[in-house]
C-alpha positions as CSV (number, residue, x, y, z in Angstrom):
1,M,40.0,22.4,4.0
2,F,41.9,25.6,4.8
3,T,45.6,25.9,5.3
4,S,45.7,29.7,6.0
5,I,43.5,32.8,6.2
6,H,44.5,36.4,5.7
7,L,42.2,39.3,6.6
8,E,42.6,43.0,6.2
9,N,40.1,45.6,7.6
10,Y,37.7,42.8,8.6
11,K,35.9,43.6,11.9
12,T,38.6,43.9,14.6
13,F,41.4,42.6,12.3
14,S,43.3,45.3,10.5
15,N,45.9,42.8,9.3
16,L,45.8,39.2,10.3
17,T,47.3,36.0,9.0
18,V,46.6,32.6,10.6
19,N,48.4,29.4,9.6
20,L,46.1,26.4,9.8
21,A,48.5,23.9,8.3
22,Q,50.5,21.0,9.8
23,K,54.3,21.1,9.4
24,N,54.0,19.1,6.2
25,G,51.6,21.6,4.7
26,D,48.4,19.5,5.0
27,P,45.4,21.2,6.7
28,K,44.8,20.5,10.3
29,N,41.7,18.4,11.0
30,L,41.0,20.1,14.3
31,V,41.6,23.7,15.4
32,L,40.5,25.1,18.8
33,L,40.7,28.8,19.3
34,Y,41.0,30.3,22.8
35,G,41.2,33.9,24.1
36,E,39.7,36.3,26.6
37,N,36.2,37.8,26.1
38,G,36.2,40.5,23.4
39,A,39.5,39.4,21.9
40,G,37.8,38.6,18.5
41,K,37.2,34.8,18.5
42,S,33.7,35.2,17.1
43,N,35.0,37.7,14.5
44,F,37.5,35.1,13.3
45,A,34.8,32.5,13.0
46,A,32.6,35.1,11.2
47,A,35.2,35.4,8.4
48,F,34.4,31.9,7.2
49,F,30.7,32.7,7.5
50,T,31.2,35.7,5.3
51,L,32.9,33.6,2.7
52,A,29.9,31.2,2.7
53,E,27.4,34.0,2.7
54,T,29.0,35.8,-0.3
55,M,28.7,32.5,-2.3
56,R,24.9,32.6,-1.8
57,T,23.9,36.2,-2.6
58,M,22.4,35.2,-6.0
59,T,20.3,32.5,-4.3
60,F,19.3,35.0,-1.6
61,R,18.2,37.5,-4.2
62,D,16.0,34.8,-5.8
63,I,14.4,33.9,-2.4
64,L,13.5,37.6,-1.7
65,H,12.2,38.1,-5.2
66,E,10.0,34.9,-5.0
67,F,8.7,35.9,-1.6
68,M,7.7,39.4,-2.8
69,L,5.9,37.9,-5.8
70,N,4.0,35.3,-3.8
71,N,3.2,37.5,-0.8
72,K,2.2,40.8,-2.3
73,D,-0.3,41.4,0.5
74,I,2.5,41.5,3.1
75,A,5.4,42.6,0.9
76,E,4.9,46.2,1.9
77,D,5.4,45.4,5.6
78,E,8.7,47.4,6.2
79,G,9.4,45.5,9.4
80,L,9.2,42.1,7.7
81,L,11.2,43.2,4.8
82,K,13.9,44.6,7.1
83,L,14.0,41.2,8.9
84,L,14.2,39.3,5.6
85,R,17.0,41.6,4.2
86,R,18.9,41.0,7.4
87,R,18.6,37.3,6.9
88,F,19.2,37.2,3.2
89,R,21.8,40.0,2.7
90,D,23.2,41.4,-0.5
91,M,26.9,42.2,-0.9
92,E,26.6,45.9,0.1
93,A,24.9,44.8,3.4
94,I,27.6,42.2,4.0
95,V,30.5,44.7,3.4
96,Q,29.0,47.3,5.6
97,D,28.5,44.8,8.4
98,V,32.0,43.3,8.4
99,R,34.3,46.2,7.5
100,T,36.5,47.5,10.3
101,I,34.9,50.6,11.8
102,G,36.5,53.8,10.4
103,S,38.4,51.9,7.6
104,T,38.4,53.2,4.1
105,D,41.0,50.8,2.7
106,R,40.0,47.6,0.9
107,L,38.5,44.8,2.8
108,V,40.4,41.6,2.1
109,L,39.6,38.0,2.6
110,D,42.3,35.6,1.4
111,F,41.9,31.9,1.9
112,S,44.5,29.2,1.1
113,F,43.1,25.7,0.9
114,V,43.6,22.0,-0.1
115,I,41.0,20.1,-2.0
116,E,41.6,16.5,-3.0
117,G,45.2,16.9,-2.0
118,K,45.7,19.8,-4.3
119,K,46.5,23.4,-3.2
120,G,44.5,26.5,-4.1
121,R,43.8,30.1,-3.1
122,Y,40.7,32.3,-3.2
123,L,41.0,36.0,-2.9
124,M,38.2,38.6,-2.6
125,E,38.7,42.3,-2.1
126,M,35.9,44.7,-1.4
127,G,35.5,48.5,-1.7
128,Q,32.9,50.4,0.2
129,K,29.9,48.6,-1.3
130,E,31.0,45.8,-3.6
131,I,33.7,43.5,-4.8
132,V,36.6,45.1,-6.6
133,H,38.9,42.1,-7.1
134,E,38.3,38.3,-7.2
135,R,40.8,35.6,-8.0
136,L,40.8,31.8,-7.8
137,E,43.9,29.6,-8.2
138,Y,43.7,25.8,-8.2
139,T,45.0,22.8,-10.1
140,L,44.6,22.9,-13.9
141,E,46.0,19.5,-14.8
142,K,49.1,18.8,-12.8
143,N,50.2,22.3,-11.7
144,K,48.3,25.1,-10.0
145,G,47.1,27.9,-12.3
146,V,44.7,30.9,-12.3
147,Y,41.1,29.9,-12.9
148,F,39.9,33.5,-13.0
149,D,41.1,37.0,-12.1
150,I,38.5,39.7,-12.2
151,T,38.5,43.5,-11.6
152,P,36.1,46.1,-12.8
153,S,38.4,46.7,-15.8
154,S,39.5,43.2,-16.6
155,K,37.7,39.8,-16.6
156,K,40.1,37.0,-17.2
157,L,38.6,33.5,-17.4
158,N,40.8,30.5,-18.1
159,E,39.4,28.5,-21.0
160,K,41.1,25.3,-19.7
161,V,38.6,25.6,-16.8
162,F,35.5,27.1,-18.6
163,I,35.7,24.6,-21.4
164,G,32.1,24.8,-22.7
165,K,31.7,27.7,-25.1
166,D,28.0,28.2,-24.4
167,F,28.6,28.2,-20.7
168,L,31.6,30.5,-21.0
169,S,29.4,32.9,-23.0
170,D,26.7,32.8,-20.3
171,I,29.2,33.5,-17.6
172,H,30.7,36.5,-19.4
173,M,27.1,37.9,-19.9
174,N,26.4,37.3,-16.2
175,L,29.7,38.9,-15.1
176,A,28.7,42.1,-17.1
177,K,25.3,42.1,-15.4
178,F,26.0,41.0,-11.9
179,W,29.7,41.0,-10.9
180,G,30.6,43.4,-8.1
181,K,27.2,43.1,-6.4
182,H,27.8,39.3,-6.6
183,S,31.0,37.3,-6.7
184,L,31.8,35.0,-9.6
185,L,31.5,32.0,-7.1
186,A,28.0,33.1,-6.3
187,I,27.1,33.5,-10.0
188,L,28.6,30.0,-10.7
189,Q,26.8,28.4,-7.7
190,H,23.6,29.9,-9.0
191,E,24.2,28.7,-12.6
192,V,25.2,25.2,-11.4
193,S,22.0,24.8,-9.3
194,D,19.9,26.4,-12.1
195,K,21.1,24.2,-15.0
196,T,20.6,20.6,-15.8
197,Q,23.4,18.1,-15.4
198,S,23.5,17.5,-19.2
199,Y,24.1,21.2,-19.7
200,L,27.0,21.2,-17.3
201,E,28.7,18.1,-18.7
202,G,31.8,19.4,-20.4
203,A,31.0,23.0,-19.3
204,I,33.7,23.2,-16.6
205,S,36.7,21.1,-15.8
206,E,36.5,18.2,-13.3
207,H,38.9,20.0,-10.9
208,F,36.7,23.1,-10.9
209,K,33.6,20.9,-10.2
210,A,35.4,19.4,-7.2
211,C,36.4,22.9,-6.0
212,L,32.9,24.3,-6.3
213,E,31.4,21.3,-4.5
214,D,33.9,21.6,-1.7
215,F,33.2,25.4,-1.2
216,K,29.5,24.7,-1.3
217,R,29.8,22.3,1.6
218,L,31.4,24.9,3.9
219,S,29.3,25.0,7.0
220,C,29.2,27.6,9.8
221,K,27.5,28.0,13.2
222,V,28.4,31.6,14.3
223,K,27.2,34.0,16.9
224,F,26.8,37.7,16.2
225,P,26.3,40.6,18.6
226,N,22.7,41.8,19.0
227,A,21.5,39.2,16.4
228,P,20.4,35.6,16.3
229,E,23.0,32.9,15.8
230,K,23.5,32.4,12.0
231,N,24.0,28.9,10.5
232,I,24.9,27.9,7.0
233,I,25.0,24.1,6.5
234,G,26.1,22.1,3.5
235,L,23.7,19.2,3.8
236,I,24.7,15.6,3.4
237,H,21.3,14.4,4.4
238,P,18.0,16.3,4.0
239,M,17.0,16.0,7.7
240,L,20.2,17.5,9.2
241,D,19.0,21.1,9.0
242,E,15.9,20.5,11.2
243,L,16.4,17.5,13.5
244,D,14.1,18.7,16.2
245,R,11.0,19.7,14.2
246,G,9.8,20.7,10.8
247,D,7.8,19.8,7.7
248,I,8.7,17.3,5.0
249,K,7.0,16.0,1.8
250,P,5.4,12.6,2.3
251,E,7.9,11.0,-0.1
252,N,10.7,12.0,2.3
253,I,9.4,9.9,5.2
254,R,12.2,7.4,4.7
255,E,14.8,10.1,5.5
256,L,12.8,11.0,8.6
257,N,12.9,7.4,9.8
258,Q,16.7,7.3,9.1
259,A,17.2,10.3,11.3
260,E,15.1,8.8,14.1
261,T,17.2,5.6,14.0
262,M,20.4,7.7,14.1
263,L,19.2,9.8,17.0
264,N,18.4,6.7,19.0
265,C,22.0,5.7,18.6
266,F,23.2,9.1,19.8
267,L,21.0,10.8,22.3
268,P,20.7,8.0,24.9
269,K,24.5,8.0,25.1
270,I,24.6,11.8,25.6
271,N,21.8,11.9,28.3
272,K,21.3,8.7,30.3
273,D,17.8,9.9,31.3
274,I,16.7,9.5,27.7
275,K,15.7,5.8,27.0
276,A,14.6,6.4,23.4
277,V,13.5,9.1,21.0
278,Y,10.9,9.2,18.3
279,Y,9.2,11.6,15.9
280,K,5.5,12.4,16.5
281,K,4.1,12.9,13.0
282,K,1.0,14.7,11.7
283,N,0.0,14.0,8.1
284,S,-1.8,16.5,5.9
285,E,-2.5,16.5,2.2
286,N,0.9,17.8,1.0
287,K,3.2,17.5,4.0
288,V,4.2,15.7,7.1
289,T,4.7,17.8,10.2
290,Y,7.1,16.2,12.7
291,E,8.4,16.9,16.2
292,L,11.1,15.1,18.2
293,Y,10.1,13.5,21.5
294,S,12.1,11.6,24.1
295,Q,11.0,8.8,26.4
296,Q,12.2,9.3,30.0
297,E,11.5,7.7,33.3
298,V,10.0,10.2,35.7
299,S,9.2,8.9,39.3
300,G,9.1,5.4,38.0
301,V,6.8,6.2,35.0
302,L,8.0,6.2,31.4
303,C,6.9,9.6,30.0
304,D,6.9,11.2,26.5
305,V,8.7,14.5,26.7
306,P,8.8,17.1,23.8
307,F,12.5,17.7,23.0
308,N,12.0,21.5,23.3
309,L,11.6,20.8,27.1
310,E,15.0,19.1,27.3
311,S,17.9,20.9,29.1
312,T,19.8,23.6,27.3
313,G,22.9,21.4,27.2
314,T,21.1,18.5,25.5
315,Q,19.5,20.8,22.9
316,S,22.9,22.4,22.3
317,I,24.5,19.0,21.6
318,L,21.7,18.2,19.1
319,E,22.4,21.5,17.3
320,L,26.1,20.5,17.1
321,L,25.5,17.0,15.8
322,P,24.9,17.9,12.1
323,F,28.1,19.9,12.0
324,L,30.1,17.1,13.6
325,L,28.7,14.7,11.0
326,L,29.7,17.0,8.2
327,A,33.3,17.2,9.5
328,A,33.4,13.4,9.4
329,T,32.4,13.4,5.7
330,G,35.2,15.7,4.5
331,S,33.6,19.1,4.8
332,T,35.0,22.1,6.5
333,V,33.0,23.2,9.6
334,I,33.2,26.3,11.7
335,I,31.6,26.4,15.1
336,D,31.6,29.5,17.3
337,E,31.5,29.0,21.1
338,M,31.1,25.3,20.7
339,D,30.8,24.8,24.5
340,T,27.9,27.1,25.1
341,G,25.5,25.4,27.6
342,I,27.4,22.1,27.6
343,H,29.4,20.7,30.5
344,D,33.1,20.8,30.0
345,M,33.5,17.1,30.4
346,R,30.8,16.3,27.9
347,I,32.4,18.4,25.2
348,R,35.8,16.8,26.0
349,D,34.3,13.3,25.6
350,I,32.6,14.2,22.4
351,L,35.7,15.7,20.8
352,L,37.9,12.9,21.9
353,S,35.4,10.5,20.4
354,V,35.0,12.2,17.1
355,Y,38.5,13.5,16.5
356,P,39.9,10.3,14.9
357,E,36.9,10.3,12.6
358,I,37.2,13.9,11.3
359,D,37.9,13.4,7.7
360,G,37.4,17.1,6.9
361,Q,38.2,20.1,9.1
362,L,36.6,21.3,12.3
363,I,37.5,24.9,13.5
364,A,35.9,26.0,16.7
365,T,36.2,28.7,19.3
366,T,35.9,27.7,23.0
367,H,36.6,28.6,26.6
368,N,36.9,25.0,27.7
369,T,40.5,24.7,29.0
370,L,39.8,21.1,30.1
371,L,40.4,20.1,26.4
372,M,44.0,21.3,26.8
373,N,44.5,18.6,29.5
374,S,43.3,15.8,27.2
375,D,44.9,13.5,24.6
376,L,44.3,16.1,21.8
377,P,47.6,17.1,20.2
378,A,49.2,20.5,21.2
379,S,49.1,21.6,17.6
380,T,45.3,21.8,17.9
381,F,45.3,24.7,20.3
382,Y,45.4,28.3,19.1
383,I,45.4,31.6,21.1
384,I,44.1,35.0,20.1
385,D,46.2,37.7,21.8
386,K,45.4,41.4,21.9
387,K,48.4,43.6,21.3
388,E,49.0,47.4,21.5
389,H,46.8,49.7,19.5
390,G,44.0,47.1,19.1
391,K,46.0,44.7,17.0
392,R,45.4,41.0,17.3
393,N,47.5,37.9,16.7
394,I,46.3,34.3,16.4
395,D,49.0,31.6,16.7
396,C,49.2,27.9,17.5
397,I,50.7,27.4,21.0
398,T,53.5,25.3,19.3
399,E,54.5,28.5,17.5
400,T,54.4,30.8,20.5
401,V,56.9,28.9,22.6
402,D,60.1,27.2,21.7
403,R,58.9,23.7,22.6
404,V,55.8,22.0,24.0
405,H,56.9,18.9,25.7
406,P,54.4,15.9,25.7
407,N,54.6,16.0,29.6
408,H,53.7,19.7,29.8
409,N,50.3,20.5,31.3
410,I,49.1,22.8,28.6
411,Q,46.0,23.8,30.5
412,N,48.0,25.1,33.5
413,R,50.6,26.8,31.3
414,Y,47.8,28.6,29.4
415,L,46.0,29.7,32.6
416,E,49.4,30.9,34.0
417,G,49.8,33.1,30.9
418,E,52.6,31.4,29.2
419,Y,50.7,31.3,25.9
420,K,49.1,34.7,26.5
421,G,45.4,35.3,25.5
422,I,44.1,35.4,29.1
423,P,42.3,38.3,30.8
424,D,44.1,40.4,33.4
425,S,43.2,39.7,37.0
426,I,40.6,42.2,38.3
427,K,38.7,43.0,41.4
428,V,35.2,44.4,41.5
429,S,33.5,46.1,44.5
430,L,29.8,45.9,44.4
431,N,29.7,48.4,47.4
432,E,31.6,50.9,45.3
433,L,29.0,50.6,42.5
434,L,26.1,50.9,44.9
435,D,27.8,54.0,46.4
436,V,28.0,55.6,42.9
437,L,24.4,54.8,42.3
438,E,23.3,56.4,45.6
439,R,25.6,59.4,45.1
440,D,24.2,60.1,41.7
441,S,20.7,59.7,43.0
442,E,21.4,62.2,45.8
443,E,22.8,64.7,43.3
444,N,19.8,64.5,41.0
445,D,17.4,65.1,43.9
């Protein structure tokens, strides 16, 4: 769970530091970020996605390589390859996408975190195309120490952390081969997934294992301009990535049945028209294809309805569910525009219900001011405010004013501008726009 994030030359943030900790230094379990359109809420959420994405570049490389080998007949399709490379990006593509337009200085992502009650910090600096500095600090035994500190000219690895000589030798070899184009975290995640458990026993410290596992579970649901929504999810159950439809191996039918039972506990509460849900299954030799259906009463008749015909709001809530479950199991979850397509009161009820059960951390952007007028604590609410010369600040409302009294109506105070981060009042004349169109048309005739 994160206690702060510092960004330099990342998208719209030339220099930004956000405190995500409680007064006692513990991470906040729930953070809700507000601001006007175009202020940078999605860019803030994207910073966490970038962290998760950089930890998977080695895996993405393998996916592309395997696809090219197994699909030689279509591997020369430039359009398809462009689409795949957009989905499975390398470090150069990531840096080019997130760097502040016109910036030539280093791109910096600096995260402070707490894992198992112990503080740590992960720093990554990028040049124009690749990583130029990477550093991780976390608990060694009792006190915090440096796990690794890597630049192009110096690669320092702590032997109290990398305790297996064979593993340490492999990492040094991979650093020489891959580092810069891939982070050490990406290399380590790839090594850990590629090696047997027996090989890893005694290879790295227990604290480092906990740190890697926590970073691996970081899950993001983020929107990007002119691109599909991008999700990275640290699974706790094999079905959570595709609850509505998909394919599974026949031996995983038990997990599908578990998901069906779970959804019957959830969806009828969310939508009273839904009496029950079930998976329609089609068996083939090597897989089971499944699709979610709901049972609803239509004109007095109980009908089976494909879930893809449900309302946008009900589908959006189902998409949120895996991320909420992850937050309840100790993972850190980032959700951009959490309220899209969902009624304000429904989101309010969901958050009020799950908030006491969030054992991890949920960070979300939203426009739903009704949440401010609920029982959620004032320390939950953050505002992004645009300053002069394009600068942005993100602060908790308890830090922007001297005092937030329990009897204060936070929603009204925000809408009245006391916490800033609201759009200026405007007036738009459609007749003026029509006049311009007609005038331009006459001039062109």
